[in-house]
C-alpha positions in Angstrom: -0.1 0.1 0.1 1.5 3.3 -1.1 2.3 5.4 2.1 0.4 8.7 2.3 2.5 11.6 1.7 3.1 14.4 3.9 1.1 17.6 3.5 4.1 19.7 2.8 5.3 17.3 0.5 2.1 17.1 -1.4 1.6 20.7 -1.5 5.2 21.2 -3.2 4.3 18.6 -5.9 0.8 20.1 -6.3 2.9 23.5 -6.8 5.0 22.0 -9.3 2.3 20.3 -11.2 0.6 23.4 -11.4 3.7 25.4 -12.9 4.2 22.9 -15.6 0.6 23.2 -16.3 0.3 27.1 -16.7 3.7 27.4 -18.2 2.0 27.4 -21.7 -0.5 29.9 -21.1 2.2 32.5 -19.9 4.2 32.0 -22.8 1.3 32.5 -25.2 0.4 35.7 -22.8 3.7 36.7 -23.7 3.9 36.3 -27.2 0.5 38.1 -27.3 1.7 41.0 -25.3 4.9 41.6 -27.9 2.5 41.1 -31.1 -0.5 42.6 -29.9 -0.1 44.5 -27.0 -2.2 41.9 -24.8 -3.2 43.1 -21.5 -6.1 42.8 -19.1 -7.9 46.3 -18.5 -8.9 46.9 -15.3 -7.4 44.2 -13.3 -8.7 45.6 -10.0 -12.1 44.4 -10.8 -11.2 41.1 -11.0 -12.8 38.9 -8.0 -10.9 37.7 -5.2 -13.4 35.9 -3.0 -16.4 33.7 -3.7 -19.1 33.1 -4.5 -19.1 34.8 -7.8 -19.5 34.1 -11.5 -17.0 34.9 -14.2 -18.6 35.8 -17.4 -16.7 35.4 -20.6 -16.3 36.6 -23.9 -14.5 34.8 -26.8 -14.6 36.3 -30.0 -12.6 33.8 -31.9 -9.4 31.4 -31.3 -7.3 34.3 -30.3 -9.9 35.0 -27.7 -10.0 31.6 -26.1 -6.1 32.0 -25.5 -6.6 35.3 -23.9 -9.3 34.5 -21.7 -7.7 31.2 -20.8 -4.7 33.4 -19.4 -7.3 35.4 -17.7 -9.2 32.6 -16.1 -6.0 31.3 -14.5 -5.2 34.7 -13.1 -8.4 34.3 -11.3 -8.4 30.7 -10.3 -4.8 30.2 -9.2 -4.8 32.5 -6.1 -7.9 30.5 -5.0 -6.2 27.1 -5.3 -3.7 28.4 -2.1 -6.6 28.8 0.0 -7.5 26.3 2.8 -9.7 24.6 1.7 -9.8 26.0 -2.0 -13.4 26.9 -3.2 -15.3 24.7 -5.4 -15.6 25.8 -9.0 -17.5 24.8 -12.1 -16.1 25.8 -15.6 -18.1 25.6 -18.6 -16.5 25.1 -21.9 -17.2 23.5 -25.4 -17.1 19.9 -25.7 -14.7 19.9 -28.5 -11.9 21.1 -26.3 -12.1 17.8 -24.4 -10.6 15.9 -27.4 -7.4 17.4 -26.3 -5.4 15.7 -23.6 -4.5 18.7 -22.0 -8.0 19.4 -20.9 -8.6 15.9 -19.5 -5.1 16.1 -17.8 -6.3 19.4 -16.2 -9.5 17.7 -14.7 -7.3 14.8 -13.6 -5.0 16.9 -11.7 -8.0 18.7 -9.9 -9.3 15.4 -8.7 -5.8 14.0 -7.5 -5.2 16.6 -5.4 -8.6 17.3 -3.9 -9.6 20.7 -5.4 -13.3 20.2 -5.9 -13.5 22.0 -9.4 -14.4 20.6 -12.6 -14.0 21.6 -16.1 -17.2 20.6 -17.6 -17.8 20.2 -21.5 -20.9 21.6 -23.3 -22.7 19.6 -26.2 -24.4 22.2 -28.6 -28.1 22.6 -28.7 -28.4 20.1 -25.4 -30.5 22.3 -23.4 -31.4 19.4 -21.0 -27.8 18.5 -20.3 -27.0 22.4 -19.9 -29.5 22.7 -17.4 -28.5 19.8 -15.3 -25.0 21.3 -15.4 -26.4 24.7 -14.3 -27.8 23.1 -11.0 -24.5 21.7 -10.2 -23.1 25.4 -10.7 -25.8 26.8 -8.5 -25.1 24.4 -5.8 -21.5 25.5 -6.2 -22.3 29.1 -5.6 -24.5 28.4 -2.9 -21.1 26.8 -1.1 -19.1 30.0 -1.8 -17.6 28.7 -4.7 -16.8 29.9 -8.5 -18.6 29.5 -11.7 -17.2 30.4 -15.2 -19.1 30.4 -18.2 -19.5 32.0 -21.8 -23.0 32.7 -22.5 -22.5 33.6 -26.1 -21.2 30.0 -26.8 -19.5 29.7 -30.3 -18.5 33.0 -32.2 -20.0 34.0 -35.3 -18.0 33.9 -38.8 -19.1 37.3 -39.7 -17.8 39.0 -36.2 -21.4 40.1 -35.2 -22.5 39.1 -31.9 -24.1 35.8 -31.0 -27.7 35.7 -29.0 -27.1 35.7 -25.5 -28.4 32.2 -24.2 -30.3 32.1 -21.0 -27.7 30.0 -18.8 -26.0 33.2 -17.2 -29.5 34.8 -16.7 -30.7 31.6 -15.1 -27.8 31.0 -12.7 -27.6 34.7 -12.0 -31.1 34.9 -11.1 -31.3 32.1 -9.0 -28.2 32.7 -7.0 -28.0 36.5 -6.8 -24.1 36.0 -6.9 -22.4 38.9 -8.4 -21.2 38.5 -12.2 -17.9 39.8 -13.2 -17.8 40.4 -17.0 -14.3 39.5 -18.4 -14.6 40.3 -21.9 -12.2 39.8 -24.8 -12.3 42.5 -27.2 -13.3 42.3 -30.8 -9.6 42.8 -31.6 -9.2 38.9 -31.3 -11.7 38.5 -34.2 -9.8 41.1 -36.3 -6.5 39.4 -35.4 -8.0 35.7 -36.4 -11.1 35.6 -37.8 -13.1 32.3 -37.9 -12.8 31.9 -41.7 -8.9 32.5 -41.6 -6.3 29.8 -41.2 -3.7 31.5 -39.5 -3.7 34.9 -37.3 -2.4 38.2 -38.7 0.6 39.3 -37.2 -0.6 42.7 -36.2 -3.4 44.1 -34.3 -4.5 44.8 -30.7 -6.0 42.4 -28.0 -7.2 42.4 -24.4 -9.6 41.4 -22.0 -11.7 44.2 -20.5 -13.1 43.5 -17.0 -16.1 45.3 -16.1 -17.6 46.3 -13.0 -19.5 43.6 -11.1 -23.3 43.4 -11.3 -26.1 41.6 -10.0 -29.4 40.4 -11.8 -31.2 40.4 -8.5 -30.7 41.2 -4.9 -31.9 37.9 -3.4 -32.0 34.7 -5.0 -35.0 33.8 -6.9 -37.2 30.6 -6.7 -39.4 31.1 -9.3 -38.4 32.9 -12.8 -40.6 33.6 -15.8 -39.6 33.7 -19.3 -40.0 37.3 -19.1 -37.5 37.7 -16.0 -35.1 35.5 -18.2 -35.4 37.9 -21.3 -35.0 41.1 -19.2 -32.1 39.6 -17.4 -30.4 38.3 -20.9 -31.2 41.9 -22.5 -29.0 43.6 -19.7 -26.2 40.9 -20.2 -26.5 41.7 -24.0 -26.0 45.3 -23.6 -23.0 44.8 -21.1 -21.6 42.4 -23.5 -22.1 44.5 -26.5 -20.0 47.6 -25.0 -17.4 45.5 -23.4 -16.6 43.5 -26.4 -17.2 46.4 -29.1 -16.3 49.5 -27.5 -18.6 52.3 -26.5 -20.1 52.6 -29.8 -21.1 49.0 -29.7 -21.7 46.9 -32.9 -22.8 50.0 -34.9 -19.5 51.7 -34.6 -17.5 48.5 -35.1 -19.4 47.5 -38.2 -19.1 51.2 -39.6 -21.2 52.8 -42.2 -21.7 51.7 -45.9 -20.0 54.1 -48.4 -20.2 55.0 -52.4 -17.1 56.6 -53.6 -16.1 58.0 -50.1 -19.4 59.3 -49.2 -22.0 57.7 -46.4 -24.8 55.8 -48.1 -28.3 56.3 -47.0 -31.4 53.7 -47.4 -30.9 50.2 -48.8 -28.3 49.0 -51.1 -29.8 47.2 -54.1 -27.5 44.6 -55.7 -28.6 43.5 -59.3 -27.7 40.0 -60.4 -25.8 40.1 -64.0 -27.5 38.4 -66.8 -24.4 37.1 -68.2 -22.1 34.8 -66.3 -19.1 32.8 -67.0 -19.6 29.2 -66.7 -17.6 26.9 -64.3 -15.7 25.1 -66.6 -13.8 28.1 -67.8 -12.9 29.1 -64.2 -9.3 29.0 -63.5 -9.5 28.2 -59.7 -10.9 25.3 -58.2 -11.7 25.4 -54.4 -11.7 22.1 -54.2 -7.7 21.9 -55.0 -7.1 24.4 -52.1 -6.6 23.8 -48.3 -9.6 25.1 -46.5 -7.2 27.3 -44.2 -6.1 29.0 -47.5 -9.4 30.1 -48.8 -9.9 33.0 -46.5 -13.2 35.2 -46.7 -14.5 32.9 -49.3 -15.4 30.3 -46.5 -17.8 33.1 -45.2 -18.9 34.3 -48.6 -19.5 31.0 -50.1 -21.5 32.3 -52.6 -20.9 35.6 -54.5 -23.1 38.5 -53.0 -23.6 39.8 -56.5 -24.4 37.0 -58.6 -25.5 34.3 -56.1 -23.0 31.6 -57.6 -21.7 29.0 -55.1 -17.8 28.7 -54.5 -17.1 31.5 -57.1 -15.0 33.7 -54.9 -11.1 33.9 -54.7 -9.5 35.8 -51.9 -6.0 36.6 -52.4 -4.9 37.8 -48.8 -1.1 39.0 -49.6 1.2 40.5 -47.0 3.0 42.4 -50.2 0.2 43.1 -52.6 -3.0 44.8 -52.2 -5.5 42.3 -50.6 -8.4 41.4 -53.0 -11.5 39.2 -53.5 -12.8 38.4 -57.1 -15.6 36.6 -58.5 -15.0 34.1 -61.2 -18.7 34.0 -62.3 -19.6 37.6 -62.7 -16.0 39.2 -62.7 -16.8 41.6 -59.5 -13.5 42.4 -58.2 -13.5 43.9 -54.6 -10.4 45.5 -52.7 -10.2 43.8 -49.2 -9.4 46.3 -46.5 -8.6 45.3 -43.0 -9.1 48.2 -40.6 -7.9 48.0 -36.9 -10.9 48.6 -34.5 -13.5 47.6 -37.1 -14.9 45.0 -39.4 -13.1 44.0 -42.4 -14.3 45.8 -45.7 -14.9 45.1 -49.3 -14.9 47.9 -51.8 -16.0 47.2 -55.4 -13.2 48.4 -57.9 -14.4 46.5 -61.2 -17.7 45.4 -62.3 -21.1 46.8 -63.0 -20.7 50.4 -63.2 -23.7 50.8 -60.4 -21.8 48.8 -58.0 -18.0 50.3 -58.5 -17.0 52.4 -55.5 -19.5 50.8 -53.3 -17.7 50.1 -49.7 -19.1 47.9 -47.2 -18.2 45.8 -44.3 -17.8 42.1 -44.8 -20.7 41.5 -42.4 -22.8 43.6 -44.7 -21.8 41.5 -47.8 -22.5 38.4 -45.9 -26.3 39.5 -45.5 -26.3 40.3 -49.1 -25.0 36.9 -50.0 -28.0 35.5 -47.9 -30.5 37.6 -49.7 -33.1 35.3 -51.6 -31.4 32.0 -51.0 -33.4 29.1 -52.0 -31.8 25.6 -52.6 -31.4 24.7 -55.9 -30.6 21.2 -57.6 -27.4 20.4 -59.2 -27.3 18.1 -62.3 -26.5 14.9 -61.0 -28.1 11.2 -61.6 -27.7 8.6 -58.9 -29.1 5.5 -59.4 -29.2 4.7 -55.6 -31.7 7.7 -54.7 -35.5 7.6 -54.9 -37.6 8.3 -58.1 -37.4 12.2 -58.6 -35.2 12.7 -55.6 -32.9 15.3 -56.5 -29.4 16.3 -55.1 -28.5 19.8 -53.9 -24.9 19.0 -52.7 -22.4 16.5 -52.9 -18.9 15.7 -51.2 -16.5 12.8 -51.8 -14.1 11.2 -49.1 -16.2 12.2 -46.3 -15.7 10.5 -43.0 -19.0 9.6 -40.9 -18.0 10.0 -37.2 -20.3 8.5 -34.3 -20.3 9.2 -30.7 -20.0 5.9 -28.8 -21.5 3.8 -27.9 -23.5 3.4 -31.1 -25.9 0.9 -32.7 -23.4 1.0 -35.8 -20.8 -0.9 -33.7 -23.1 -3.5 -34.3 -24.5 -5.6 -37.1 -26.9 -2.6 -38.3 -28.8 -3.7 -41.3 -31.1 -0.7 -41.6 -30.5 2.1 -44.3 -31.6 4.6 -41.8 -29.0 5.9 -39.5 -29.7 5.1 -35.5 -31.7 7.6 -34.0 -30.9 6.3 -30.6 -28.0 5.4 -28.4 -27.5 1.8 -26.9 -28.1 1.7 -23.0 -24.8 2.5 -21.0 -22.7 5.5 -20.4 -21.8 7.5 -23.2 -18.0 8.3 -24.0 -17.6 11.7 -23.5 -16.1 13.8 -26.2 -14.9 10.7 -28.0 -15.7 10.2 -31.6 -15.0 7.1 -34.0 -15.0 6.7 -37.8 -17.0 4.2 -39.6 -15.5 4.5 -42.8 -15.0 7.1 -45.6 -17.5 7.7 -48.4 -19.8 9.9 -50.6 -22.2 12.7 -49.1 -25.4 13.6 -50.8 -27.7 16.2 -49.7 -31.2 15.9 -51.0 -34.5 17.5 -50.3 -35.5 14.5 -48.2 -32.4 13.4 -46.4 -28.6 13.3 -46.0 -27.1 10.5 -47.5 -23.8 8.9 -46.7 -22.3 5.6 -48.5 -19.1 3.7 -48.8 -18.3 0.6 -50.5 -20.1 -1.4 -48.0 -23.1 0.2 -47.0 -25.5 3.2 -47.1 -27.0 5.4 -44.3 -29.5 8.1 -44.6 -30.8 11.0 -42.4 -34.3 12.1 -42.6 -34.7 15.8 -42.0 -37.8 14.9 -40.0 -35.6 13.5 -37.1 -32.7 15.8 -37.2 -33.0 17.8 -34.0 -30.1 19.9 -34.1 -27.3 21.3 -36.5 -24.2 23.0 -35.6 -20.8 24.0 -37.4 -17.6 23.3 -35.9 -14.5 24.9 -36.5 -12.7 24.0 -38.7 -15.7 23.2 -40.9 -17.2 20.1 -39.3 -20.8 19.6 -39.0 -22.5 18.0 -36.2 -25.6 16.5 -36.2 -28.3 15.3 -33.4 -30.3 12.8 -34.8 -32.8 11.7 -32.3 -30.8 11.1 -29.4 -27.4 10.0 -31.5 -24.9 12.3 -32.1 -22.6 12.5 -35.4 -19.9 14.3 -37.1 -19.2 15.1 -40.7 -15.9 16.4 -41.7 -16.4 18.3 -44.9 -12.8 18.7 -46.2 -12.8 21.6 -48.6 -16.6 22.3 -48.5 -17.7 25.4 -46.7 -19.3 24.5 -43.6 -21.4 27.4 -43.7 -22.8 26.3 -47.2 -23.8 23.0 -45.9 -25.3 24.7 -42.7 -27.4 26.7 -44.8 -28.9 24.3 -47.2 -29.5 22.1 -44.2 -31.3 24.7 -42.2 -33.8 25.2 -45.1 -34.6 21.4 -45.5 -34.9 20.7 -41.7 -37.2 23.9 -41.3 -39.3 22.7 -44.3 -39.6 19.4 -42.5 -40.3 21.0 -39.3 -43.1 23.1 -40.6 -44.7 19.9 -42.2 -44.4 17.8 -39.1 -44.1 20.2 -36.1 -41.0 18.8 -34.9 -38.7 21.1 -32.9 -35.0 21.6 -34.1 -32.3 23.9 -33.5 -29.5 25.5 -35.7 -26.1 27.4 -35.2 -26.7 30.8 -36.1 -25.5 31.7 -39.7 
């Protein structure tokens, strides 16, 4: 039997493990400080005594690194207390695929700190509710809760809807909320659609004044209470993340030849387009991390042609975006403290000189969207079943345990899980095959079998970064890495078909904002 270690030796061991664990974060913070002037603004506002809720905002991957360092600055002093206060930290399940996060949880348990890093499954309100009850109990014991009520960041840089998680736990606990919000500079440095960060920019975490949603805990909370609390949180998040002018100032005005344009912008679709067989650039031959803003603008905002844009994001020459179908060309501009912008420099005379933020071009791209079939004949489909999207060499990933591990013979994918505990944040590939999207279903087939997902049984769809679709089918979960395909394109098509099915049969569903 292993001899129990003396307290001083155990404390020394814990200190060494902590130092090794946090070292990478301090290295990242040092690099960010050199490149981007990273700092924590108003550190005097950081909490030192529980109970409290640390509310985060992470506009991009760079934001995750920044807030990760800031969380350590808050929690490390707590670890020295005797006993250390309990805590719950909620984060995306995808992060738990990294051994580093799982090791952190193991360290906490080994040294007796009653804290947990808890992964969140997208669009799983029931599981989130159970997790929040644990967080509420932690606060009632004088502990700490860390969460990001926005969840994933949007690809166009605009704010995500504020979920009710922070409002719910804030109203039930009456605990003070400390907003520690990574500024929008994190998005400007490393937008979701870019494979690597820009080498310049400004990024910091702004710590706001603590606030309470209620002076005393509320046992009964109405929908109106949640909405009012979430609206208040949204206002604090907008100013904290985007600055005093909020989203409107960050996005900036629409201009035409240097002058602010008032009223709606009309973009007329050209009548003559260049056929796809004459394009010189094929996106499938380029890594997804090198396609730039064409991942966001997966169809041309002028002519509405899929996969036609080419982004040339050079550090030496002028950055530009052009459409291979309608020959519209934009100058692509990166403006510190604001949204990226695209100004038309070639194309229709009525458009030349039009200068809009990328988020506005993204809205133009979505206008009038309706799925259109592509000319593919597939003998394996039903009569009159049309194909809208296709992709080759696609892996189908399942969350174990799965009925597909057994001798599953049905064509429809399992919509339930076997009894027994799920293997959290684990995924297994069942093979690589062809993926087809029709108006009735999503079809995946390899050389051995075919599996399909009826839209009427799709409960949720989300888009991971980089470019992986997640599907909740009944109670079973699947992931589909899309390779060179634009994830937002597939999410948009799927959203249209799932909505149509839900309108017909009344089933409830959830989609990632797009």
